[in-house]
Z-matrix of the N, CA and C atoms (Angstrom, degrees):
N
C 1 1.458
C 2 1.533 1 108.72
N 3 1.303 2 116.06 1 132.82
C 4 1.457 3 122.05 2 177.61
C 5 1.522 4 108.19 3 -87.50
N 6 1.324 5 117.88 4 123.05
C 7 1.463 6 121.56 5 -176.03
C 8 1.523 7 113.65 6 -86.69
N 9 1.301 8 118.15 7 -9.32
C 10 1.457 9 120.26 8 177.36
C 11 1.525 10 110.14 9 -78.96
N 12 1.308 11 115.77 10 155.47
C 13 1.454 12 121.62 11 174.06
C 14 1.520 13 108.80 12 -85.03
N 15 1.320 14 116.32 13 139.43
C 16 1.456 15 121.47 14 177.37
C 17 1.526 16 108.92 15 -102.32
N 18 1.316 17 116.40 16 121.11
C 19 1.460 18 122.46 17 174.13
C 20 1.510 19 106.93 18 -102.48
N 21 1.319 20 116.48 19 128.95
C 22 1.457 21 118.02 20 175.60
C 23 1.518 22 108.95 21 -116.10
N 24 1.313 23 114.78 22 143.03
C 25 1.456 24 121.77 23 -176.62
C 26 1.525 25 107.83 24 -125.42
N 27 1.334 26 116.40 25 106.60
C 28 1.457 27 118.02 26 175.26
C 29 1.527 28 109.08 27 -76.08
N 30 1.296 29 116.87 28 136.47
C 31 1.461 30 120.19 29 -179.91
C 32 1.520 31 108.49 30 -146.97
N 33 1.316 32 115.12 31 149.77
C 34 1.455 33 119.41 32 179.64
C 35 1.529 34 108.82 33 -154.73
N 36 1.331 35 115.69 34 118.50
C 37 1.448 36 121.18 35 172.38
C 38 1.512 37 116.17 36 63.68
N 39 1.316 38 117.93 37 30.20
C 40 1.463 39 119.48 38 -179.94
C 41 1.528 40 112.61 39 -142.30
N 42 1.299 41 115.79 40 44.58
C 43 1.465 42 120.28 41 -179.53
C 44 1.521 43 111.35 42 -58.62
N 45 1.326 44 117.10 43 -38.01
C 46 1.469 45 119.92 44 -179.62
C 47 1.522 46 111.23 45 -64.16
N 48 1.322 47 118.17 46 -40.93
C 49 1.459 48 121.13 47 179.46
C 50 1.520 49 112.15 48 -72.10
N 51 1.317 50 116.56 49 -27.79
C 52 1.456 51 121.69 50 179.06
C 53 1.525 52 109.90 51 -56.54
N 54 1.325 53 116.60 52 -39.85
C 55 1.462 54 120.42 53 178.94
C 56 1.522 55 111.15 54 -83.59
N 57 1.315 56 118.11 55 -43.87
C 58 1.459 57 121.69 56 -176.16
C 59 1.522 58 112.66 57 -59.92
N 60 1.297 59 116.63 58 -36.02
C 61 1.471 60 120.10 59 -179.08
C 62 1.527 61 112.19 60 -83.90
N 63 1.310 62 117.55 61 -1.77
C 64 1.453 63 121.18 62 174.69
C 65 1.521 64 115.05 63 85.04
N 66 1.311 65 117.92 64 8.99
C 67 1.464 66 120.16 65 -177.83
C 68 1.517 67 111.72 66 -59.80
N 69 1.325 68 117.17 67 -47.97
C 70 1.460 69 120.29 68 -177.72
C 71 1.529 70 111.21 69 -64.49
N 72 1.320 71 117.79 70 -41.08
C 73 1.465 72 121.72 71 178.13
C 74 1.532 73 110.08 72 -62.12
N 75 1.317 74 116.80 73 -42.33
C 76 1.456 75 121.61 74 179.08
C 77 1.528 76 110.59 75 -63.55
N 78 1.316 77 117.36 76 -42.47
C 79 1.459 78 120.71 77 179.59
C 80 1.520 79 111.54 78 -61.22
N 81 1.326 80 116.89 79 -41.30
C 82 1.469 81 119.56 80 -179.99
C 83 1.524 82 110.88 81 -63.65
N 84 1.329 83 118.06 82 -29.06
C 85 1.466 84 121.61 83 -178.68
C 86 1.526 85 112.93 84 -76.07
N 87 1.310 86 118.13 85 -24.48
C 88 1.465 87 119.84 86 -173.68
C 89 1.529 88 114.31 87 -108.40
N 90 1.321 89 118.26 88 3.09
C 91 1.468 90 119.54 89 -173.69
C 92 1.525 91 113.89 90 -64.21
N 93 1.320 92 118.41 91 -18.45
C 94 1.460 93 118.26 92 176.64
C 95 1.532 94 111.41 93 -76.75
N 96 1.337 95 117.28 94 -16.66
C 97 1.460 96 121.57 95 -178.13
C 98 1.525 97 113.25 96 -103.60
N 99 1.322 98 116.33 97 -32.17
C 100 1.469 99 121.20 98 -176.54
C 101 1.522 100 109.87 99 -139.13
N 102 1.316 101 115.71 100 163.00
C 103 1.463 102 121.78 101 170.54
C 104 1.518 103 107.16 102 -102.50
N 105 1.297 104 116.52 103 151.32
C 106 1.454 105 119.95 104 176.96
C 107 1.517 106 109.87 105 -136.56
N 108 1.317 107 113.99 106 158.21
C 109 1.448 108 121.18 107 175.23
C 110 1.526 109 107.54 108 -149.94
N 111 1.321 110 115.49 109 139.49
C 112 1.458 111 121.40 110 178.65
C 113 1.523 112 107.72 111 -105.49
N 114 1.330 113 116.69 112 125.01
C 115 1.459 114 119.56 113 178.82
C 116 1.522 115 108.85 114 -87.87
N 117 1.321 116 115.34 115 126.46
C 118 1.467 117 121.24 116 -177.90
C 119 1.516 118 110.78 117 -135.75
N 120 1.320 119 114.45 118 144.35
C 121 1.455 120 119.50 119 171.54
C 122 1.521 121 108.64 120 -75.96
N 123 1.304 122 115.55 121 153.46
C 124 1.467 123 122.63 122 -175.74
C 125 1.529 124 113.20 123 -48.56
N 126 1.325 125 117.17 124 -44.87
C 127 1.467 126 120.21 125 -175.55
C 128 1.527 127 113.54 126 -71.35
N 129 1.329 128 118.98 127 -17.68
C 130 1.470 129 121.96 128 179.21
C 131 1.530 130 113.30 129 -89.51
N 132 1.304 131 117.12 130 -19.56
C 133 1.468 132 120.66 131 -172.39
C 134 1.530 133 113.20 132 -57.56
N 135 1.337 134 120.43 133 -47.73
C 136 1.468 135 119.04 134 -178.20
C 137 1.531 136 113.60 135 -57.82
N 138 1.328 137 117.03 136 -40.70
C 139 1.466 138 120.03 137 -179.22
C 140 1.530 139 111.37 138 -64.66
N 141 1.322 140 117.52 139 -42.87
C 142 1.459 141 121.08 140 179.22
C 143 1.524 142 111.23 141 -66.95
N 144 1.331 143 116.32 142 -46.67
C 145 1.465 144 119.25 143 -178.12
C 146 1.520 145 112.45 144 -69.61
N 147 1.309 146 117.42 145 -25.35
C 148 1.454 147 120.60 146 174.34
C 149 1.532 148 110.32 147 -63.92
N 150 1.314 149 116.65 148 -39.03
C 151 1.467 150 121.27 149 179.79
C 152 1.523 151 112.52 150 -86.83
N 153 1.327 152 116.64 151 -30.43
C 154 1.469 153 121.83 152 -176.42
C 155 1.522 154 109.83 153 -133.81
N 156 1.325 155 118.47 154 79.87
C 157 1.470 156 121.45 155 -174.12
C 158 1.525 157 114.59 156 -59.35
N 159 1.332 158 118.71 157 -25.56
C 160 1.463 159 121.36 158 -177.38
C 161 1.524 160 113.10 159 -98.04
N 162 1.318 161 116.91 160 10.08
C 163 1.455 162 121.22 161 -178.97
C 164 1.532 163 110.11 162 -63.99
N 165 1.314 164 116.43 163 136.10
C 166 1.462 165 121.88 164 178.63
C 167 1.525 166 107.22 165 -91.43
N 168 1.326 167 116.23 166 118.69
C 169 1.460 168 121.93 167 -170.04
C 170 1.523 169 111.23 168 -120.47
N 171 1.325 170 115.36 169 137.42
C 172 1.458 171 121.85 170 167.10
C 173 1.525 172 105.63 171 -103.00
N 174 1.309 173 115.62 172 111.76
C 175 1.470 174 122.40 173 -176.18
C 176 1.530 175 109.14 174 -77.23
N 177 1.338 176 115.47 175 120.07
C 178 1.465 177 120.41 176 175.27
C 179 1.522 178 108.27 177 -86.12
N 180 1.309 179 116.48 178 126.91
C 181 1.467 180 120.54 179 -174.11
C 182 1.523 181 112.88 180 -80.31
N 183 1.335 182 117.32 181 -16.59
C 184 1.458 183 120.87 182 178.20
C 185 1.525 184 109.13 183 -120.80
N 186 1.329 185 116.23 184 148.53
C 187 1.465 186 121.52 185 -177.83
C 188 1.525 187 110.97 186 -106.19
N 189 1.331 188 113.93 187 153.88
C 190 1.471 189 122.68 188 174.51
C 191 1.525 190 113.37 189 57.93
N 192 1.334 191 116.09 190 37.12
C 193 1.463 192 120.75 191 178.91
C 194 1.528 193 112.40 192 -98.23
N 195 1.333 194 117.52 193 -8.35
C 196 1.461 195 120.57 194 175.93
C 197 1.518 196 114.35 195 89.86
N 198 1.324 197 113.62 196 176.67
C 199 1.471 198 121.21 197 -174.83
C 200 1.532 199 111.63 198 -68.76
N 201 1.324 200 118.19 199 -31.67
C 202 1.472 201 119.95 200 179.11
C 203 1.524 202 111.07 201 -63.43
N 204 1.319 203 115.98 202 -39.65
C 205 1.465 204 120.16 203 177.10
C 206 1.527 205 110.28 204 -63.80
N 207 1.337 206 116.46 205 -47.20
C 208 1.470 207 120.09 206 179.22
C 209 1.523 208 110.60 207 -59.98
N 210 1.322 209 116.86 208 -42.12
C 211 1.463 210 121.33 209 179.87
C 212 1.526 211 110.95 210 -62.56
N 213 1.319 212 117.34 211 -42.39
C 214 1.465 213 119.53 212 -179.93
C 215 1.528 214 111.51 213 -64.98
N 216 1.328 215 117.11 214 -35.94
C 217 1.468 216 120.67 215 178.12
C 218 1.525 217 110.87 216 -68.96
N 219 1.311 218 116.94 217 -35.81
C 220 1.467 219 120.23 218 177.05
C 221 1.523 220 110.34 219 -67.20
N 222 1.316 221 117.56 220 -40.78
C 223 1.469 222 119.96 221 176.85
C 224 1.524 223 111.00 222 -60.58
N 225 1.324 224 117.50 223 -42.41
C 226 1.469 225 121.06 224 176.36
C 227 1.527 226 110.39 225 -59.61
N 228 1.330 227 116.14 226 -45.61
C 229 1.464 228 121.77 227 179.83
C 230 1.537 229 110.00 228 -61.59
N 231 1.321 230 116.58 229 -46.52
C 232 1.468 231 121.31 230 -178.08
C 233 1.530 232 110.69 231 -60.63
N 234 1.312 233 117.19 232 -44.69
C 235 1.466 234 121.08 233 178.58
C 236 1.526 235 110.30 234 -61.27
N 237 1.328 236 115.30 235 -46.16
C 238 1.467 237 120.99 236 -177.51
C 239 1.526 238 111.31 237 -61.13
N 240 1.348 239 116.36 238 -36.89
C 241 1.466 240 120.92 239 -176.42
C 242 1.534 241 112.99 240 -92.30
N 243 1.328 242 117.59 241 -0.56
C 244 1.472 243 120.59 242 175.00
C 245 1.516 244 115.07 243 84.21
N 246 1.321 245 118.63 244 22.42
C 247 1.466 246 120.70 245 175.35
C 248 1.517 247 110.27 246 -81.43
N 249 1.328 248 115.80 247 150.65
C 250 1.459 249 119.65 248 170.09
C 251 1.522 250 107.32 249 -73.04
N 252 1.287 251 116.53 250 147.22
C 253 1.466 252 119.86 251 178.64
C 254 1.514 253 110.72 252 -145.12
């Protein structure tokens, strides 16, 4: 069982705002306390990783499925990695 809390951040088509709003900076400050993962559709990954090479990404295999789809994939990931949910 993983005792850390998993924070997931769904994002789509806003890599520039991800940095401008300070999300990435905030994530780097809290990684000793929690784990995080950003859910991205396949076509968005290069843009995000270009700006944030160390970003932890959960690759969504289908596009335009909405937040419920992203949430279900995160639950699968959390179970697989032993997080409480």
